[in-house]
ZALUM-922494 format. One line per field, with one value per atom (N, C-alpha, C, O): residue number from 1; residue in one letter; atom name; x, y, z. Coordinates in nm, 3 decimals, decimal comma, padded with zeros to 5 digits. Layout:
<atoms>
pos [NUM  ...]
code [A  ...]
site [CA  ...]
xx [X  ...]
yy [Y  ...]
zz [Z  ...]
</atoms>
This chain:
<atoms>
pos [1  1  1  1  2  2  2  2  3  3  3  3  4  4  4  4  5  5  5  5  6  6  6  6  7  7  7  7  8  8  8  8  9  9  9  9  10  10  10  10  11  11  11  11  12  12  12  12  13  13  13  13  14  14  14  14  15  15  15  15  16  16  16  16  17  17  17  17  18  18  18  18  19  19  19  19  20  20  20  20  21  21  21  21  22  22  22  22  23  23  23  23  24  24  24  24  25  25  25  25  26  26  26  26  27  27  27  27  28  28  28  28  29  29  29  29  30  30  30  30  31  31  31  31  32  32  32  32  33  33  33  33  34  34  34  34  35  35  35  35  36  36  36  36  37  37  37  37  38  38  38  38  39  39  39  39  40  40  40  40  41  41  41  41  42  42  42  42  43  43  43  43  44  44  44  44  45  45  45  45  46  46  46  46  47  47  47  47  48  48  48  48  49  49  49  49  50  50  50  50  51  51  51  51  52  52  52  52  53  53  53  53  54  54  54  54  55  55  55  55  56  56  56  56  57  57  57  57  58  58  58  58  59  59  59  59  60  60  60  60  61  61  61  61  62  62  62  62  63  63  63  63  64  64  64  64  65  65  65  65  66  66  66  66  67  67  67  67  68  68  68  68  69  69  69  69  70  70  70  70  71  71  71  71  72  72  72  72  73  73  73  73  74  74  74  74  75  75  75  75  76  76  76  76  77  77  77  77  78  78  78  78  79  79  79  79  80  80  80  80  81  81  81  81  82  82  82  82  83  83  83  83  84  84  84  84  85  85  85  85  86  86  86  86  87  87  87  87  88  88  88  88  89  89  89  89  90  90  90  90  91  91  91  91  92  92  92  92  93  93  93  93  94  94  94  94  95  95  95  95  96  96  96  96  97  97  97  97  98  98  98  98  99  99  99  99  100  100  100  100  101  101  101  101  102  102  102  102  103  103  103  103  104  104  104  104  105  105  105  105  106  106  106  106  107  107  107  107  108  108  108  108]
code [M  M  M  M  M  M  M  M  H  H  H  H  T  T  T  T  T  T  T  T  T  T  T  T  D  D  D  D  T  T  T  T  L  L  L  L  E  E  E  E  K  K  K  K  L  L  L  L  Q  Q  Q  Q  I  I  I  I  L  L  L  L  E  E  E  E  T  T  T  T  I  I  I  I  Y  Y  Y  Y  Q  Q  Q  Q  E  E  E  E  G  G  G  G  Y  Y  Y  Y  Q  Q  Q  Q  N  N  N  N  E  E  E  E  F  F  F  F  I  I  I  I  D  D  D  D  R  R  R  R  T  T  T  T  L  L  L  L  D  D  D  D  K  K  K  K  I  I  I  I  L  L  L  L  D  D  D  D  L  L  L  L  E  E  E  E  R  R  R  R  T  T  T  T  K  K  K  K  A  A  A  A  Q  Q  Q  Q  Q  Q  Q  Q  D  D  D  D  V  V  V  V  S  S  S  S  E  E  E  E  L  L  L  L  Q  Q  Q  Q  Q  Q  Q  Q  Q  Q  Q  Q  L  L  L  L  R  R  R  R  R  R  R  R  F  F  F  F  E  E  E  E  T  T  T  T  Q  Q  Q  Q  Y  Y  Y  Y  H  H  H  H  L  L  L  L  N  N  N  N  S  S  S  S  Q  Q  Q  Q  N  N  N  N  F  F  F  F  Y  Y  Y  Y  R  R  R  R  R  R  R  R  F  F  F  F  H  H  H  H  Q  Q  Q  Q  G  G  G  G  D  D  D  D  L  L  L  L  G  G  G  G  D  D  D  D  E  E  E  E  P  P  P  P  D  D  D  D  Y  Y  Y  Y  F  F  F  F  E  E  E  E  W  W  W  W  S  S  S  S  A  A  A  A  C  C  C  C  Y  Y  Y  Y  D  D  D  D  M  M  M  M  Y  Y  Y  Y  Q  Q  Q  Q  A  A  A  A  V  V  V  V  S  S  S  S  A  A  A  A  R  R  R  R  L  L  L  L  H  H  H  H  T  T  T  T  L  L  L  L  I  I  I  I  G  G  G  G  E  E  E  E  E  E  E  E  K  K  K  K]
site [N  CA  C  O  N  CA  C  O  N  CA  C  O  N  CA  C  O  N  CA  C  O  N  CA  C  O  N  CA  C  O  N  CA  C  O  N  CA  C  O  N  CA  C  O  N  CA  C  O  N  CA  C  O  N  CA  C  O  N  CA  C  O  N  CA  C  O  N  CA  C  O  N  CA  C  O  N  CA  C  O  N  CA  C  O  N  CA  C  O  N  CA  C  O  N  CA  C  O  N  CA  C  O  N  CA  C  O  N  CA  C  O  N  CA  C  O  N  CA  C  O  N  CA  C  O  N  CA  C  O  N  CA  C  O  N  CA  C  O  N  CA  C  O  N  CA  C  O  N  CA  C  O  N  CA  C  O  N  CA  C  O  N  CA  C  O  N  CA  C  O  N  CA  C  O  N  CA  C  O  N  CA  C  O  N  CA  C  O  N  CA  C  O  N  CA  C  O  N  CA  C  O  N  CA  C  O  N  CA  C  O  N  CA  C  O  N  CA  C  O  N  CA  C  O  N  CA  C  O  N  CA  C  O  N  CA  C  O  N  CA  C  O  N  CA  C  O  N  CA  C  O  N  CA  C  O  N  CA  C  O  N  CA  C  O  N  CA  C  O  N  CA  C  O  N  CA  C  O  N  CA  C  O  N  CA  C  O  N  CA  C  O  N  CA  C  O  N  CA  C  O  N  CA  C  O  N  CA  C  O  N  CA  C  O  N  CA  C  O  N  CA  C  O  N  CA  C  O  N  CA  C  O  N  CA  C  O  N  CA  C  O  N  CA  C  O  N  CA  C  O  N  CA  C  O  N  CA  C  O  N  CA  C  O  N  CA  C  O  N  CA  C  O  N  CA  C  O  N  CA  C  O  N  CA  C  O  N  CA  C  O  N  CA  C  O  N  CA  C  O  N  CA  C  O  N  CA  C  O  N  CA  C  O  N  CA  C  O  N  CA  C  O  N  CA  C  O  N  CA  C  O  N  CA  C  O  N  CA  C  O  N  CA  C  O  N  CA  C  O  N  CA  C  O  N  CA  C  O  N  CA  C  O  N  CA  C  O  N  CA  C  O  N  CA  C  O  N  CA  C  O  N  CA  C  O]
xx [00,081  -00,006  00,083  00,164  00,061  00,148  00,090  -00,033  00,165  00,132  00,133  00,236  00,036  00,060  00,093  00,107  00,111  00,163  00,042  00,071  -00,076  -00,196  -00,231  -00,290  -00,194  -00,154  -00,061  -00,068  00,041  00,156  00,143  00,187  00,073  00,027  -00,074  -00,073  -00,173  -00,278  -00,211  -00,241  -00,121  -00,039  00,028  00,012  00,108  00,196  00,061  00,063  -00,045  -00,121  -00,176  -00,185  -00,211  -00,263  -00,160  -00,198  -00,018  00,074  00,095  00,117  00,094  00,078  -00,045  -00,037  -00,148  -00,244  -00,236  -00,265  -00,200  -00,184  -00,068  -00,055  00,014  00,134  00,103  00,154  00,040  -00,039  -00,148  -00,185  -00,195  -00,276  -00,197  -00,256  -00,065  00,025  00,091  00,178  00,031  00,086  00,248  00,303  00,328  00,469  00,479  00,393  00,603  00,647  00,801  00,836  00,871  01,029  01,079  01,169  01,012  01,038  01,012  01,107  00,872  00,829  00,957  01,019  00,981  01,088  01,208  01,281  01,261  01,410  01,392  01,470  01,253  01,242  01,248  01,324  01,178  01,138  01,310  01,360  01,354  01,499  01,581  01,614  01,612  01,649  01,628  01,715  01,488  01,439  01,488  01,529  01,476  01,517  01,670  01,704  01,770  01,888  01,931  02,033  01,845  01,902  01,861  01,926  01,767  01,690  01,801  01,823  01,862  01,937  02,087  02,117  02,147  02,232  02,199  02,279  02,109  02,076  02,069  02,144  01,986  01,998  02,145  02,183  02,210  02,361  02,441  02,548  02,406  02,475  02,433  02,513  02,306  02,235  02,268  02,298  02,262  02,334  02,464  02,485  02,567  02,705  02,719  02,789  02,650  02,664  02,613  02,681  02,517  02,447  02,528  02,526  02,592  02,708  02,829  02,864  02,889  02,987  02,958  03,037  02,809  02,744  02,733  02,744  02,707  02,701  02,819  02,831  02,920  03,073  03,106  03,162  03,071  03,134  03,070  03,144  02,942  02,906  02,968  02,991  02,983  03,008  03,144  03,175  03,232  03,372  03,388  03,473  03,281  03,286  03,229  03,298  03,132  03,080  03,109  03,050  03,211  03,257  03,140  03,128  03,027  02,925  02,860  02,820  02,847  02,790  02,647  02,572  02,600  02,460  02,361  02,268  02,359  02,244  02,224  02,106  02,294  02,334  02,312  02,273  02,330  02,301  02,164  02,102  02,085  01,950  01,862  01,763  01,911  01,827  01,816  01,718  01,956  01,955  01,882  01,818  01,913  01,855  01,686  01,617  01,645  01,510  01,437  01,316  01,515  01,480  01,491  01,417  01,580  01,574  01,729  01,756  01,796  01,947  02,019  02,102  02,019  02,140  02,114  02,210  01,995  01,963  01,948  01,919  01,950  01,887  01,972  01,928  02,093  02,204  02,147  02,079  02,188  02,122  02,183  02,110  02,316  02,335  02,304  02,333  02,228  02,187  02,044  02,007  01,980  01,854  01,882  01,820  01,993  02,040  02,108  02,106  02,155  02,214  02,098  02,090  01,997  01,868  01,811  01,774  01,792  01,736  01,788  01,720  01,943  02,036  02,011  02,000  02,006  01,984  01,873  01,877  01,755  01,614  01,608  01,535  01,702  01,683  01,796  01,746  01,893  01,991  01,893  01,917  01,778  01,736  01,652  01,651  01,583  01,468  01,517  01,473  01,608  01,718  01,805  01,856  01,828  01,854  01,783  01,822  01,654  01,531  01,492  01,440  01,497  01,464  01,553  01,513  01,678  01,796  01,786  01,799  01,751  01,731  01,617  01,646  01,493  01,411  01,464  01,480  01,483  01,566  01,667  01,665  01,755  01,839  01,772  01,827  01,650  01,569  01,640  01,664  01,678  01,723  01,643  01,584  01,619  01,551  01,635  01,758  01,543  01,628  01,669  01,751]
yy [-00,125  00,019  00,125  00,133  00,215  00,329  00,434  00,444  00,516  00,604  00,752  00,779  00,835  00,985  01,031  00,979  01,174  01,281  01,311  01,336  01,301  01,327  01,189  01,190  01,105  00,965  00,980  00,939  01,055  01,069  01,167  01,162  01,291  01,414  01,358  01,391  01,269  01,229  01,165  01,208  01,070  00,998  01,092  01,082  01,185  01,294  01,359  01,391  01,374  01,475  01,409  01,475  01,287  01,180  01,167  01,183  01,137  01,155  01,271  01,269  01,394  01,529  01,533  01,592  01,464  01,504  01,416  01,463  01,297  01,213  01,235  01,192  01,311  01,360  01,507  01,534  01,584  01,686  01,670  01,757  01,530  01,512  01,425  01,379  01,418  01,389  01,228  01,179  01,158  01,043  01,043  01,138  00,936  00,925  00,798  00,711  00,785  00,661  00,656  00,693  00,621  00,626  00,582  00,642  00,456  00,405  00,494  00,534  00,545  00,652  00,776  00,811  00,836  00,929  00,893  00,991  00,782  00,704  00,729  00,806  00,657  00,674  00,786  00,795  00,880  01,021  01,104  01,172  01,072  01,102  01,084  01,181  00,935  00,873  00,955  01,020  00,945  00,993  01,129  01,165  01,204  01,358  01,364  01,444  01,283  01,289  01,228  01,270  01,111  01,096  01,219  01,247  01,267  01,385  01,499  01,571  01,515  01,637  01,590  01,650  01,475  01,402  01,442  01,523  01,405  01,407  01,544  01,573  01,620  01,756  01,827  01,899  01,802  01,868  01,815  01,871  01,680  01,610  01,710  01,752  01,725  01,759  01,921  01,979  01,994  02,121  02,125  02,209  02,039  02,035  02,021  02,099  01,923  01,889  02,014  02,049  02,064  02,172  02,295  02,371  02,320  02,415  02,381  02,474  02,274  02,247  02,258  02,266  02,255  02,273  02,419  02,469  02,485  02,638  02,695  02,808  02,642  02,726  02,704  02,788  02,571  02,561  02,668  02,727  02,697  02,760  02,938  03,027  02,946  03,072  03,097  03,201  02,994  03,019  03,033  03,091  02,963  02,958  03,103  03,175  03,140  03,274  03,413  03,517  03,405  03,522  03,587  03,709  03,495  03,572  03,488  03,377  03,516  03,467  03,435  03,517  03,307  03,258  03,367  03,383  03,433  03,499  03,631  03,664  03,690  03,780  03,760  03,852  03,636  03,545  03,535  03,586  03,475  03,438  03,551  03,557  03,645  03,795  03,849  03,899  03,823  03,883  03,804  03,845  03,668  03,570  03,605  03,637  03,593  03,607  03,766  03,778  03,858  03,979  03,977  04,052  03,897  03,875  03,953  03,976  03,974  04,048  03,963  04,013  03,820  03,752  03,665  03,589  03,637  03,573  03,429  03,408  03,312  03,186  03,092  03,013  03,076  02,964  02,868  02,878  02,749  02,626  02,617  02,580  02,652  02,642  02,719  02,705  02,826  02,914  02,869  02,915  02,773  02,704  02,627  02,630  02,549  02,429  02,528  02,474  02,639  02,702  02,737  02,710  02,820  02,841  02,740  02,772  02,609  02,522  02,447  02,391  02,443  02,418  02,509  02,465  02,660  02,764  02,737  02,744  02,700  02,668  02,542  02,525  02,470  02,346  02,404  02,413  02,428  02,478  02,581  02,592  02,658  02,742  02,655  02,663  02,573  02,485  02,379  02,381  02,302  02,221  02,282  02,213  02,431  02,512  02,540  02,554  02,558  02,605  02,467  02,482  02,345  02,234  02,197  02,160  02,213  02,222  02,290  02,249  02,430  02,517  02,465  02,456  02,437  02,389  02,263  02,260  02,174  02,073  02,059  01,983  02,169  02,196  02,304  02,324  02,376  02,471  02,602  02,662  02,656  02,769  02,848  02,794  02,979  03,070  03,101  03,109  03,118  03,149  03,287  03,318]
zz [-00,004  -00,005  00,018  00,110  -00,085  -00,089  -00,015  -00,011  00,046  00,183  00,104  00,042  00,105  00,089  00,196  00,307  00,146  00,213  00,344  00,461  00,294  00,401  00,493  00,601  00,441  00,545  00,653  00,769  00,586  00,720  00,793  00,908  00,739  00,836  00,915  01,034  00,871  00,994  01,083  01,194  01,087  01,159  01,270  01,392  01,201  01,292  01,364  01,483  01,288  01,374  01,500  01,603  01,495  01,589  01,707  01,824  01,673  01,782  01,840  01,961  01,773  01,835  01,952  02,060  01,905  01,999  02,123  02,233  02,111  02,204  02,297  02,412  02,226  02,335  02,393  02,502  02,342  02,409  02,523  02,602  02,515  02,611  02,745  02,843  02,721  02,835  02,806  02,878  02,686  02,642  02,634  02,578  02,691  02,656  02,609  02,624  02,541  02,498  02,459  02,347  02,531  02,504  02,379  02,321  02,327  02,200  02,103  02,035  02,078  01,981  01,985  01,885  02,138  02,127  02,087  02,068  02,065  02,030  01,917  01,862  01,826  01,706  01,642  01,546  01,678  01,622  01,616  01,526  01,719  01,757  01,620  01,553  01,582  01,484  01,368  01,310  01,336  01,201  01,164  01,054  01,283  01,286  01,254  01,167  01,319  01,284  01,159  01,104  01,098  00,970  00,859  00,759  00,892  00,803  00,815  00,717  00,920  00,964  00,839  00,736  00,894  00,802  00,655  00,607  00,582  00,469  00,404  00,312  00,448  00,439  00,439  00,347  00,536  00,524  00,444  00,422  00,375  00,269  00,117  00,034  00,118  -00,022  -00,009  -00,114  00,110  00,114  00,061  -00,025  00,100  00,094  -00,073  -00,137  -00,129  -00,267  -00,360  -00,457  -00,334  -00,394  -00,387  -00,484  -00,294  -00,264  -00,364  -00,438  -00,372  -00,470  -00,631  -00,725  -00,627  -00,787  -00,820  -00,932  -00,698  -00,739  -00,723  -00,771  -00,660  -00,683  -00,804  -00,874  -00,848  -01,003  -01,094  -01,173  -01,088  -01,192  -01,146  -01,227  -00,994  -00,993  -01,039  -01,098  -01,011  -01,069  -01,246  -01,314  -01,281  -01,435  -01,469  -01,540  -01,431  -01,479  -01,397  -01,426  -01,285  -01,202  -01,155  -01,166  -01,090  -01,024  -00,914  -00,949  -00,812  -00,702  -00,720  -00,773  -00,675  -00,724  -00,677  -00,756  -00,584  -00,534  -00,636  -00,649  -00,690  -00,796  -00,910  -00,982  -00,954  -01,084  -01,071  -01,164  -00,967  -00,984  -00,997  -01,069  -00,918  -00,928  -01,075  -01,129  -01,132  -01,272  -01,381  -01,478  -01,336  -01,465  -01,453  -01,550  -01,333  -01,325  -01,362  -01,380  -01,367  -01,414  -01,551  -01,616  -01,614  -01,764  -01,836  -01,954  -01,731  -01,777  -01,835  -01,911  -01,826  -01,864  -01,959  -01,977  -02,050  -02,153  -02,150  -02,032  -02,213  -02,180  -02,220  -02,304  -02,181  -02,183  -02,114  -02,013  -02,190  -02,081  -01,940  -01,848  -01,916  -01,791  -01,702  -01,583  -01,760  -01,676  -01,593  -01,485  -01,669  -01,632  -01,513  -01,407  -01,545  -01,459  -01,324  -01,213  -01,333  -01,222  -01,114  -00,994  -01,218  -01,150  -01,077  -00,964  -01,117  -01,052  -00,951  -00,864  -00,961  -00,864  -00,714  -00,600  -00,765  -00,652  -00,575  -00,452  -00,649  -00,602  -00,494  -00,397  -00,544  -00,481  -00,350  -00,238  -00,361  -00,227  -00,136  -00,015  -00,200  -00,107  -00,022  00,101  -00,091  -00,058  00,074  00,188  00,024  00,129  00,231  00,320  00,218  00,364  00,446  00,562  00,407  00,470  00,525  00,636  00,490  00,551  00,669  00,780  00,629  00,736  00,867  00,982  00,806  00,918  01,038  01,157  00,985  01,044  01,129  01,251  01,050  01,127  01,262  01,359  01,222  01,337  01,437  01,545  01,402  01,493  01,487  01,592  01,361  01,338  01,271  01,178  01,293  01,222  01,079  01,077  00,951  00,862  00,848  00,762]
</atoms>
C-alpha cells in the first residue's frame, strides 16, 4: 500500500494530539530522534553537494549565485542552458537549506 503525504500528516497529527494529552512513549521518542537525525544528516549532505555545484557555476561565470539568480529572473542574462541548470540548482539549495534550518531549529 502506498502512503500519501496526507496519510503521513494524519499519523503525525494523531501522535501530536496524544502527546499533548500527556501520553509518553520512550520507543516513539527514540525513533523520532533517529528519524530527525537521519533527515538532518541527509539535508546537510544535500546542502554540501548543492554548494559544490553552485561554486562550479560561480567560478565559471565569475558571479555569485544570489546575484546570478536575481539577474537571471529579471531577464538580464539571456537563456543559456547552464543558466537554467544554475537557477534550478539554486532553487534546490534554497529549499534544502530552509529544511535544514527547520531540522536544526534555527530561524532562516
